[in-house]
N, CA, C and O atoms as a DFTB+ gen file, in Angstrom:
524 C
 N C O
     1  1      29.881      66.883     176.141
     2  2      31.200      67.098     175.561
     3  2      31.372      68.568     175.195
     4  3      30.414      69.265     174.860
     5  1      32.591      69.003     175.267
     6  2      32.865      70.399     174.945
     7  2      32.896      70.600     173.433
     8  3      33.110      69.659     172.669
     9  1      32.681      71.829     173.026
    10  2      32.730      72.165     171.602
    11  2      34.149      72.574     171.231
    12  3      35.015      72.712     172.095
    13  1      34.372      72.764     169.945
    14  2      35.690      73.213     169.492
    15  2      35.862      74.686     169.820
    16  3      34.994      75.505     169.520
    17  1      36.979      75.014     170.433
    18  2      37.322      76.387     170.778
    19  2      38.736      76.683     170.303
    20  3      39.526      75.774     170.046
    21  1      39.039      77.978     170.190
    22  2      40.387      78.409     169.822
    23  2      41.244      78.520     171.073
    24  3      40.815      79.064     172.091
    25  1      42.459      77.998     170.981
    26  2      43.453      78.088     172.044
    27  2      44.754      78.573     171.422
    28  3      44.947      78.483     170.209
    29  1      45.642      79.088     172.265
    30  2      46.951      79.536     171.797
    31  2      48.001      78.681     172.485
    32  3      48.020      78.550     173.709
    33  1      48.883      78.099     171.662
    34  2      49.993      77.357     172.247
    35  2      51.277      78.133     172.009
    36  3      51.469      78.760     170.967
    37  1      52.139      78.074     172.994
    38  2      53.442      78.735     172.899
    39  2      54.438      77.707     172.387
    40  3      54.476      76.571     172.860
    41  1      55.242      78.120     171.413
    42  2      56.234      77.224     170.821
    43  2      57.609      77.875     170.882
    44  3      57.744      79.056     171.200
    45  1      58.605      77.094     170.578
    46  2      59.930      77.658     170.394
    47  2      59.857      78.558     169.164
    48  3      59.287      78.168     168.145
    49  1      60.422      79.747     169.250
    50  2      60.381      80.685     168.126
    51  2      61.068      80.076     166.909
    52  3      62.159      79.514     167.006
    53  1      60.408      80.200     165.767
    54  2      60.933      79.626     164.530
    55  2      60.454      78.204     164.285
    56  3      60.723      77.636     163.226
    57  1      59.750      77.623     165.244
    58  2      59.268      76.245     165.123
    59  2      57.756      76.167     164.883
    60  3      57.178      75.082     164.943
    61  1      57.116      77.300     164.613
    62  2      55.654      77.339     164.519
    63  2      55.105      76.386     163.456
    64  3      54.197      75.606     163.743
    65  1      55.635      76.435     162.248
    66  2      55.142      75.581     161.157
    67  2      55.420      74.109     161.456
    68  3      54.583      73.246     161.191
    69  1      56.582      73.833     161.999
    70  2      56.960      72.460     162.332
    71  2      56.021      71.889     163.401
    72  3      55.609      70.732     163.315
    73  1      55.685      72.701     164.405
    74  2      54.774      72.276     165.467
    75  2      53.384      72.013     164.895
    76  3      52.771      70.994     165.214
    77  1      52.879      72.917     164.052
    78  2      51.552      72.740     163.451
    79  2      51.500      71.437     162.657
    80  3      50.534      70.681     162.759
    81  1      52.529      71.179     161.875
    82  2      52.594      69.947     161.081
    83  2      52.668      68.719     161.992
    84  3      52.011      67.712     161.728
    85  1      53.456      68.797     163.050
    86  2      53.613      67.661     163.969
    87  2      52.301      67.338     164.678
    88  3      51.979      66.166     164.870
    89  1      51.547      68.349     165.066
    90  2      50.256      68.110     165.729
    91  2      49.303      67.414     164.766
    92  3      48.634      66.452     165.142
    93  1      49.237      67.897     163.522
    94  2      48.370      67.252     162.521
    95  2      48.767      65.786     162.321
    96  3      47.919      64.893     162.307
    97  1      50.065      65.562     162.167
    98  2      50.577      64.212     161.920
    99  2      50.281      63.281     163.102
   100  3      49.844      62.148     162.901
   101  1      50.518      63.751     164.330
   102  2      50.272      62.920     165.513
   103  2      48.781      62.649     165.700
   104  3      48.399      61.550     166.103
   105  1      47.935      63.638     165.412
   106  2      46.488      63.443     165.535
   107  2      46.020      62.358     164.570
   108  3      45.209      61.508     164.935
   109  1      46.531      62.386     163.336
   110  2      46.174      61.353     162.357
   111  2      46.680      59.988     162.805
   112  3      45.959      58.994     162.714
   113  1      47.903      59.939     163.283
   114  2      48.518      58.679     163.713
   115  2      47.745      58.042     164.867
   116  3      47.621      56.819     164.931
   117  1      47.224      58.869     165.780
   118  2      46.508      58.363     166.949
   119  2      44.995      58.282     166.730
   120  3      44.256      57.910     167.641
   121  1      44.529      58.632     165.512
   122  2      43.097      58.572     165.227
   123  2      42.302      59.664     165.924
   124  3      41.119      59.484     166.215
   125  1      42.939      60.790     166.191
   126  2      42.276      61.894     166.891
   127  2      42.024      63.099     165.997
   128  3      41.665      64.168     166.490
   129  1      42.209      62.940     164.683
   130  2      42.073      64.096     163.786
   131  2      40.687      64.728     163.847
   132  3      40.543      65.914     163.551
   133  1      39.660      63.959     164.228
   134  2      38.303      64.506     164.325
   135  2      38.181      65.553     165.447
   136  3      37.234      66.339     165.453
   137  1      39.121      65.567     166.383
   138  2      39.090      66.536     167.480
   139  2      39.716      67.875     167.101
   140  3      39.492      68.882     167.772
   141  1      40.501      67.885     166.023
   142  2      41.239      69.076     165.615
   143  2      40.597      69.682     164.370
   144  3      40.688      69.118     163.279
   145  1      39.949      70.833     164.540
   146  2      39.262      71.480     163.420
   147  2      40.219      72.316     162.568
   148  3      40.182      72.242     161.340
   149  1      41.075      73.111     163.219
   150  2      41.971      73.992     162.464
   151  2      43.219      74.295     163.286
   152  3      43.150      74.507     164.496
   153  1      44.353      74.312     162.607
   154  2      45.619      74.704     163.217
   155  2      46.163      75.832     162.357
   156  3      46.345      75.666     161.151
   157  1      46.422      76.975     162.972
   158  2      46.737      78.181     162.221
   159  2      48.031      78.833     162.711
   160  3      48.209      79.092     163.901
   161  1      48.916      79.086     161.766
   162  2      50.117      79.888     162.020
   163  2      49.943      81.141     161.167
   164  3      50.265      81.128     159.979
   165  1      49.437      82.224     161.759
   166  2      49.184      83.437     160.976
   167  2      50.470      84.008     160.380
   168  3      51.464      84.208     161.079
   169  1      50.427      84.264     159.070
   170  2      51.572      84.841     158.372
   171  2      51.098      86.017     157.526
   172  3      49.907      86.170     157.255
   173  1      52.047      86.836     157.119
   174  2      51.754      87.907     156.175
   175  2      52.817      87.878     155.095
   176  3      53.939      87.423     155.320
   177  1      52.451      88.368     153.914
   178  2      53.405      88.448     152.815
   179  2      54.182      89.754     152.928
   180  3      53.605      90.824     153.120
   181  1      55.483      89.647     152.807
   182  2      56.379      90.801     152.859
   183  2      57.158      90.831     151.557
   184  3      57.710      89.812     151.140
   185  1      57.209      91.996     150.907
   186  2      58.034      92.099     149.697
   187  2      59.413      92.605     150.098
   188  3      59.551      93.613     150.792
   189  1      60.424      91.881     149.645
   190  2      61.813      92.176     149.991
   191  2      62.606      92.307     148.705
   192  3      62.404      91.539     147.765
   193  1      63.511      93.281     148.660
   194  2      64.379      93.440     147.484
   195  2      65.682      92.715     147.755
   196  3      66.388      93.010     148.719
   197  1      65.988      91.759     146.885
   198  2      67.236      91.009     146.979
   199  2      67.879      90.972     145.610
   200  3      67.275      90.527     144.634
   201  1      69.101      91.441     145.553
   202  2      69.858      91.446     144.303
   203  2      69.077      92.102     143.171
   204  3      69.087      91.623     142.037
   205  1      68.402      93.200     143.490
   206  2      67.682      93.964     142.483
   207  2      66.312      93.414     142.122
   208  3      65.617      94.002     141.294
   209  1      65.908      92.302     142.724
   210  2      64.600      91.708     142.422
   211  2      63.717      91.758     143.663
   212  3      64.196      91.658     144.793
   213  1      62.427      91.915     143.427
   214  2      61.475      91.892     144.522
   215  2      61.011      90.456     144.728
   216  3      60.559      89.787     143.799
   217  1      61.134      90.004     145.965
   218  2      60.751      88.643     146.331
   219  2      59.698      88.743     147.428
   220  3      59.825      89.552     148.346
   221  1      58.662      87.919     147.329
   222  2      57.631      87.872     148.363
   223  2      57.984      86.728     149.304
   224  3      58.190      85.593     148.874
   225  1      58.050      87.051     150.612
   226  2      58.325      86.003     151.592
   227  2      57.249      86.039     152.667
   228  3      56.612      87.068     152.891
   229  1      57.058      84.913     153.322
   230  2      56.080      84.805     154.405
   231  2      56.765      85.160     155.715
   232  3      57.883      84.724     155.990
   233  1      56.071      85.959     156.517
   234  2      56.584      86.317     157.835
   235  2      55.524      85.936     158.862
   236  3      54.355      86.291     158.709
   237  1      55.920      85.225     159.895
   238  2      54.995      84.818     160.951
   239  2      54.567      86.067     161.722
   240  3      55.407      86.837     162.189
   241  1      53.246      86.260     161.850
   242  2      52.724      87.443     162.541
   243  2      52.954      87.391     164.047
   244  3      53.224      88.415     164.676
   245  1      52.849      86.208     164.615
   246  2      52.995      86.042     166.060
   247  2      54.084      85.008     166.328
   248  3      53.774      83.847     166.596
   249  1      55.353      85.410     166.261
   250  2      56.436      84.439     166.466
   251  2      56.312      83.747     167.827
   252  3      56.110      84.390     168.857
   253  1      56.437      82.431     167.798
   254  2      56.366      81.658     169.028
   255  2      54.967      81.210     169.412
   256  3      54.778      80.633     170.482
   257  1      53.972      81.468     168.547
   258  2      52.594      81.105     168.878
   259  2      51.913      80.393     167.721
   260  3      52.121      80.725     166.554
   261  1      51.097      79.406     168.070
   262  2      50.270      78.690     167.103
   263  2      48.843      78.723     167.642
   264  3      48.619      78.472     168.826
   265  1      47.893      79.027     166.787
   266  2      46.483      79.063     167.158
   267  2      45.861      77.747     166.728
   268  3      46.080      77.278     165.611
   269  1      45.088      77.158     167.618
   270  2      44.551      75.838     167.328
   271  2      43.097      75.768     167.789
   272  3      42.779      76.089     168.934
   273  1      42.225      75.344     166.881
   274  2      40.809      75.180     167.204
   275  2      40.560      73.687     167.316
   276  3      40.659      72.947     166.337
   277  1      40.233      73.259     168.533
   278  2      40.023      71.831     168.744
   279  2      39.109      71.580     169.934
   280  3      38.824      72.476     170.728
   281  1      38.663      70.341     170.032
   282  2      37.846      69.914     171.159
   283  2      38.807      69.497     172.259
   284  3      39.617      68.588     172.074
   285  1      38.716      70.155     173.395
   286  2      39.621      69.892     174.507
   287  2      39.178      68.635     175.250
   288  3      38.177      68.635     175.967
   289  1      39.938      67.579     175.064
   290  2      39.744      66.330     175.802
   291  2      41.084      65.989     176.437
   292  3      42.098      66.612     176.124
   293  1      41.094      65.009     177.321
   294  2      42.369      64.597     177.916
   295  2      43.345      64.151     176.839
   296  3      44.535      64.459     176.907
   297  1      42.836      63.416     175.831
   298  2      43.707      62.906     174.770
   299  2      44.271      64.031     173.902
   300  3      45.467      64.054     173.612
   301  1      43.402      64.969     173.487
   302  2      43.875      66.051     172.611
   303  2      44.818      66.989     173.365
   304  3      45.807      67.459     172.802
   305  1      44.520      67.259     174.616
   306  2      45.358      68.130     175.434
   307  2      46.746      67.516     175.612
   308  3      47.759      68.201     175.473
   309  1      46.783      66.227     175.919
   310  2      48.058      65.524     176.091
   311  2      48.844      65.499     174.789
   312  3      50.056      65.717     174.795
   313  1      48.168      65.237     173.666
   314  2      48.846      65.200     172.371
   315  2      49.543      66.535     172.089
   316  3      50.707      66.556     171.689
   317  1      48.838      67.636     172.296
   318  2      49.417      68.957     172.026
   319  2      50.574      69.236     172.981
   320  3      51.645      69.663     172.550
   321  1      50.367      68.998     174.264
   322  2      51.410      69.282     175.262
   323  2      52.686      68.492     175.023
   324  3      53.779      68.987     175.299
   325  1      52.564      67.274     174.514
   326  2      53.731      66.411     174.312
   327  2      54.379      66.568     172.940
   328  3      55.345      65.872     172.630
   329  1      53.862      67.466     172.124
   330  2      54.442      67.692     170.801
   331  2      55.773      68.424     170.946
   332  3      55.867      69.426     171.655
   333  1      56.792      67.920     170.272
   334  2      58.109      68.551     170.303
   335  2      58.010      69.994     169.813
   336  3      57.423      70.258     168.764
   337  1      58.577      70.914     170.566
   338  2      58.551      72.330     170.213
   339  2      57.489      73.122     170.947
   340  3      57.540      74.352     170.959
   341  1      56.514      72.438     171.566
   342  2      55.468      73.115     172.333
   343  2      55.989      73.344     173.748
   344  3      56.452      72.415     174.408
   345  1      55.908      74.597     174.205
   346  2      56.353      74.894     175.565
   347  2      55.178      75.057     176.524
   348  3      55.380      75.114     177.737
   349  1      53.961      75.131     176.004
   350  2      52.789      75.219     176.868
   351  2      51.644      75.947     176.196
   352  3      51.741      76.395     175.054
   353  1      50.565      76.048     176.936
   354  2      49.390      76.787     176.484
   355  2      49.419      78.180     177.090
   356  3      49.972      78.380     178.171
   357  1      48.831      79.133     176.404
   358  2      48.684      80.491     176.925
   359  2      47.340      80.564     177.642
   360  3      46.338      80.041     177.155
   361  1      47.327      81.212     178.797
   362  2      46.076      81.386     179.529
   363  2      45.629      80.145     180.262
   364  3      44.450      79.792     180.221
   365  1      46.541      79.482     180.928
   366  2      46.198      78.261     181.648
   367  2      45.600      78.610     183.008
   368  3      46.149      79.417     183.758
   369  1      44.466      77.984     183.308
   370  2      43.820      78.157     184.610
   371  2      43.510      76.769     185.168
   372  3      42.955      75.922     184.468
   373  1      43.862      76.545     186.407
   374  2      43.663      75.237     187.050
   375  2      44.262      74.124     186.196
   376  3      43.666      73.060     186.031
   377  1      45.447      74.387     185.657
   378  2      46.185      73.417     184.842
   379  2      45.470      73.019     183.557
   380  3      45.822      72.009     182.949
   381  1      44.483      73.785     183.136
   382  2      43.808      73.546     181.859
   383  2      43.867      74.839     181.049
   384  3      43.748      75.928     181.612
   385  1      44.051      74.728     179.729
   386  2      44.112      75.947     178.912
   387  2      42.766      76.661     178.852
   388  3      41.708      76.032     178.881
   389  1      42.832      77.979     178.767
   390  2      41.637      78.800     178.616
   391  2      41.443      79.105     177.137
   392  3      42.386      79.483     176.441
   393  1      40.220      78.938     176.670
   394  2      39.900      79.240     175.270
   395  2      39.923      80.750     175.051
   396  3      39.671      81.530     175.969
   397  1      40.231      81.148     173.811
   398  2      40.150      82.558     173.443
   399  2      38.687      82.993     173.461
   400  3      37.792      82.197     173.176
   401  1      38.452      84.249     173.794
   402  2      37.091      84.780     173.747
   403  2      36.712      85.030     172.292
   404  3      37.581      85.095     171.422
   405  1      35.423      85.170     172.029
   406  2      34.975      85.433     170.657
   407  2      35.541      86.763     170.158
   408  3      35.824      86.898     168.967
   409  1      35.711      87.748     171.045
   410  2      36.298      89.035     170.670
   411  2      37.751      88.853     170.235
   412  3      38.174      89.433     169.235
   413  1      38.510      88.059     170.971
   414  2      39.912      87.813     170.619
   415  2      40.025      87.093     169.278
   416  3      40.903      87.405     168.473
   417  1      39.139      86.134     169.043
   418  2      39.152      85.397     167.776
   419  2      38.821      86.339     166.628
   420  3      39.468      86.282     165.583
   421  1      37.823      87.206     166.802
   422  2      37.445      88.146     165.741
   423  2      38.578      89.123     165.441
   424  3      38.819      89.444     164.277
   425  1      39.278      89.600     166.469
   426  2      40.412      90.500     166.254
   427  2      41.511      89.805     165.457
   428  3      42.101      90.400     164.555
   429  1      41.784      88.547     165.789
   430  2      42.814      87.790     165.082
   431  2      42.415      87.594     163.619
   432  3      43.227      87.815     162.721
   433  1      41.179      87.184     163.378
   434  2      40.714      86.949     162.011
   435  2      40.693      88.250     161.207
   436  3      40.996      88.246     160.014
   437  1      40.337      89.355     161.851
   438  2      40.331      90.653     161.184
   439  2      41.745      91.031     160.746
   440  3      41.946      91.521     159.634
   441  1      42.710      90.806     161.612
   442  2      44.107      91.123     161.261
   443  2      44.580      90.241     160.111
   444  3      45.323      90.700     159.244
   445  1      44.160      88.987     160.098
   446  2      44.542      88.089     159.008
   447  2      43.936      88.548     157.690
   448  3      44.594      88.495     156.651
   449  1      42.672      89.003     157.728
   450  2      42.026      89.496     156.504
   451  2      42.735      90.746     155.993
   452  3      42.912      90.905     154.785
   453  1      43.138      91.628     156.893
   454  2      43.859      92.845     156.496
   455  2      45.174      92.494     155.826
   456  3      45.542      93.108     154.825
   457  1      45.880      91.520     156.360
   458  2      47.169      91.111     155.818
   459  2      47.054      90.417     154.483
   460  3      48.036      90.330     153.745
   461  1      45.872      89.918     154.155
   462  2      45.677      89.192     152.903
   463  2      45.474      90.137     151.719
   464  3      45.440      89.687     150.574
   465  1      45.342      91.426     151.974
   466  2      45.054      92.379     150.907
   467  2      46.231      92.553     149.960
   468  3      46.087      92.324     148.759
   469  1      47.376      92.948     150.461
   470  2      48.540      93.186     149.601
   471  2      49.814      93.009     150.416
   472  3      49.832      93.294     151.614
   473  1      50.864      92.547     149.782
   474  2      52.125      92.386     150.514
   475  2      52.643      93.725     151.030
   476  3      52.568      94.746     150.347
   477  1      53.160      93.695     152.227
   478  2      53.748      94.879     152.839
   479  2      55.228      94.888     152.484
   480  3      55.871      93.840     152.439
   481  1      55.761      96.077     152.233
   482  2      57.178      96.176     151.885
   483  2      58.011      96.244     153.157
   484  3      57.725      97.032     154.059
   485  1      59.033      95.418     153.218
   486  2      59.928      95.416     154.367
   487  2      60.913      96.569     154.230
   488  3      61.502      96.771     153.168
   489  1      61.086      97.309     155.289
   490  2      62.033      98.424     155.287
   491  2      63.385      97.875     155.728
   492  3      63.512      97.351     156.835
   493  1      64.398      97.991     154.864
   494  2      65.686      97.359     155.162
   495  2      66.567      98.141     156.126
   496  3      67.746      97.819     156.273
   497  1      66.024      99.163     156.787
   498  2      66.821      99.989     157.684
   499  2      66.323      99.858     159.108
   500  3      65.138      99.626     159.350
   501  1      67.230     100.007     160.031
   502  2      66.907     100.051     161.451
   503  2      67.029     101.493     161.920
   504  3      67.709     102.300     161.286
   505  1      66.377     101.816     163.018
   506  2      66.480     103.148     163.594
   507  2      67.946     103.414     163.933
   508  3      68.599     102.591     164.574
   509  1      68.454     104.560     163.501
   510  2      69.836     104.928     163.771
   511  2      70.799     104.594     162.646
   512  3      71.950     105.030     162.679
   513  1      70.356     103.822     161.636
   514  2      71.211     103.505     160.485
   515  2      71.435     104.762     159.651
   516  3      70.516     105.565     159.492
   517  1      72.657     104.946     159.108
   518  2      72.861     106.066     158.184
   519  2      72.154     105.775     156.859
   520  3      72.188     104.651     156.359
   521  1      71.518     106.796     156.304
   522  2      70.817     106.605     155.024
   523  2      71.372     107.502     153.951
   524  3      70.899     107.471     152.815
C-alpha cells in the first residue's frame, strides 16, 4: 500500500475552505477518514483598516488550491475528484495525481511558518492610484 503523500487539488477560486470541509465530511460519511491525514488551505493574517479600526482578516495564500495529505487509493481519489468545487488535481500523470516532492512540501511549510510570525498590513492602494 502507498504511504500518505501531499497532493494539490485545484478548486473554484473562493471555494477552498468549503472544499476542504466537504472532503472531510464525505470521508467521515464513507468511513474513509483514516486515509486522509491532513487537509490544508494555507492562509495568512492581513491587518486592514476599516472605519478607523484595524481588523485582522485571513487571506488565502494560494487562491484556487487546497493541499491534501492522504493515502492515494481508488476510493480516496474518487472521493476527492467528485467533491463539489474540485476541478482536478495538479500534476496529473497517466490519469493519476503526482505527489509533491519533499522539497516542494518544505517550501510550502516554510512559507506558512513565515506567515505565522506577524500579520502583514494590506496596502489599500493600487499602482497608478493618486495618493
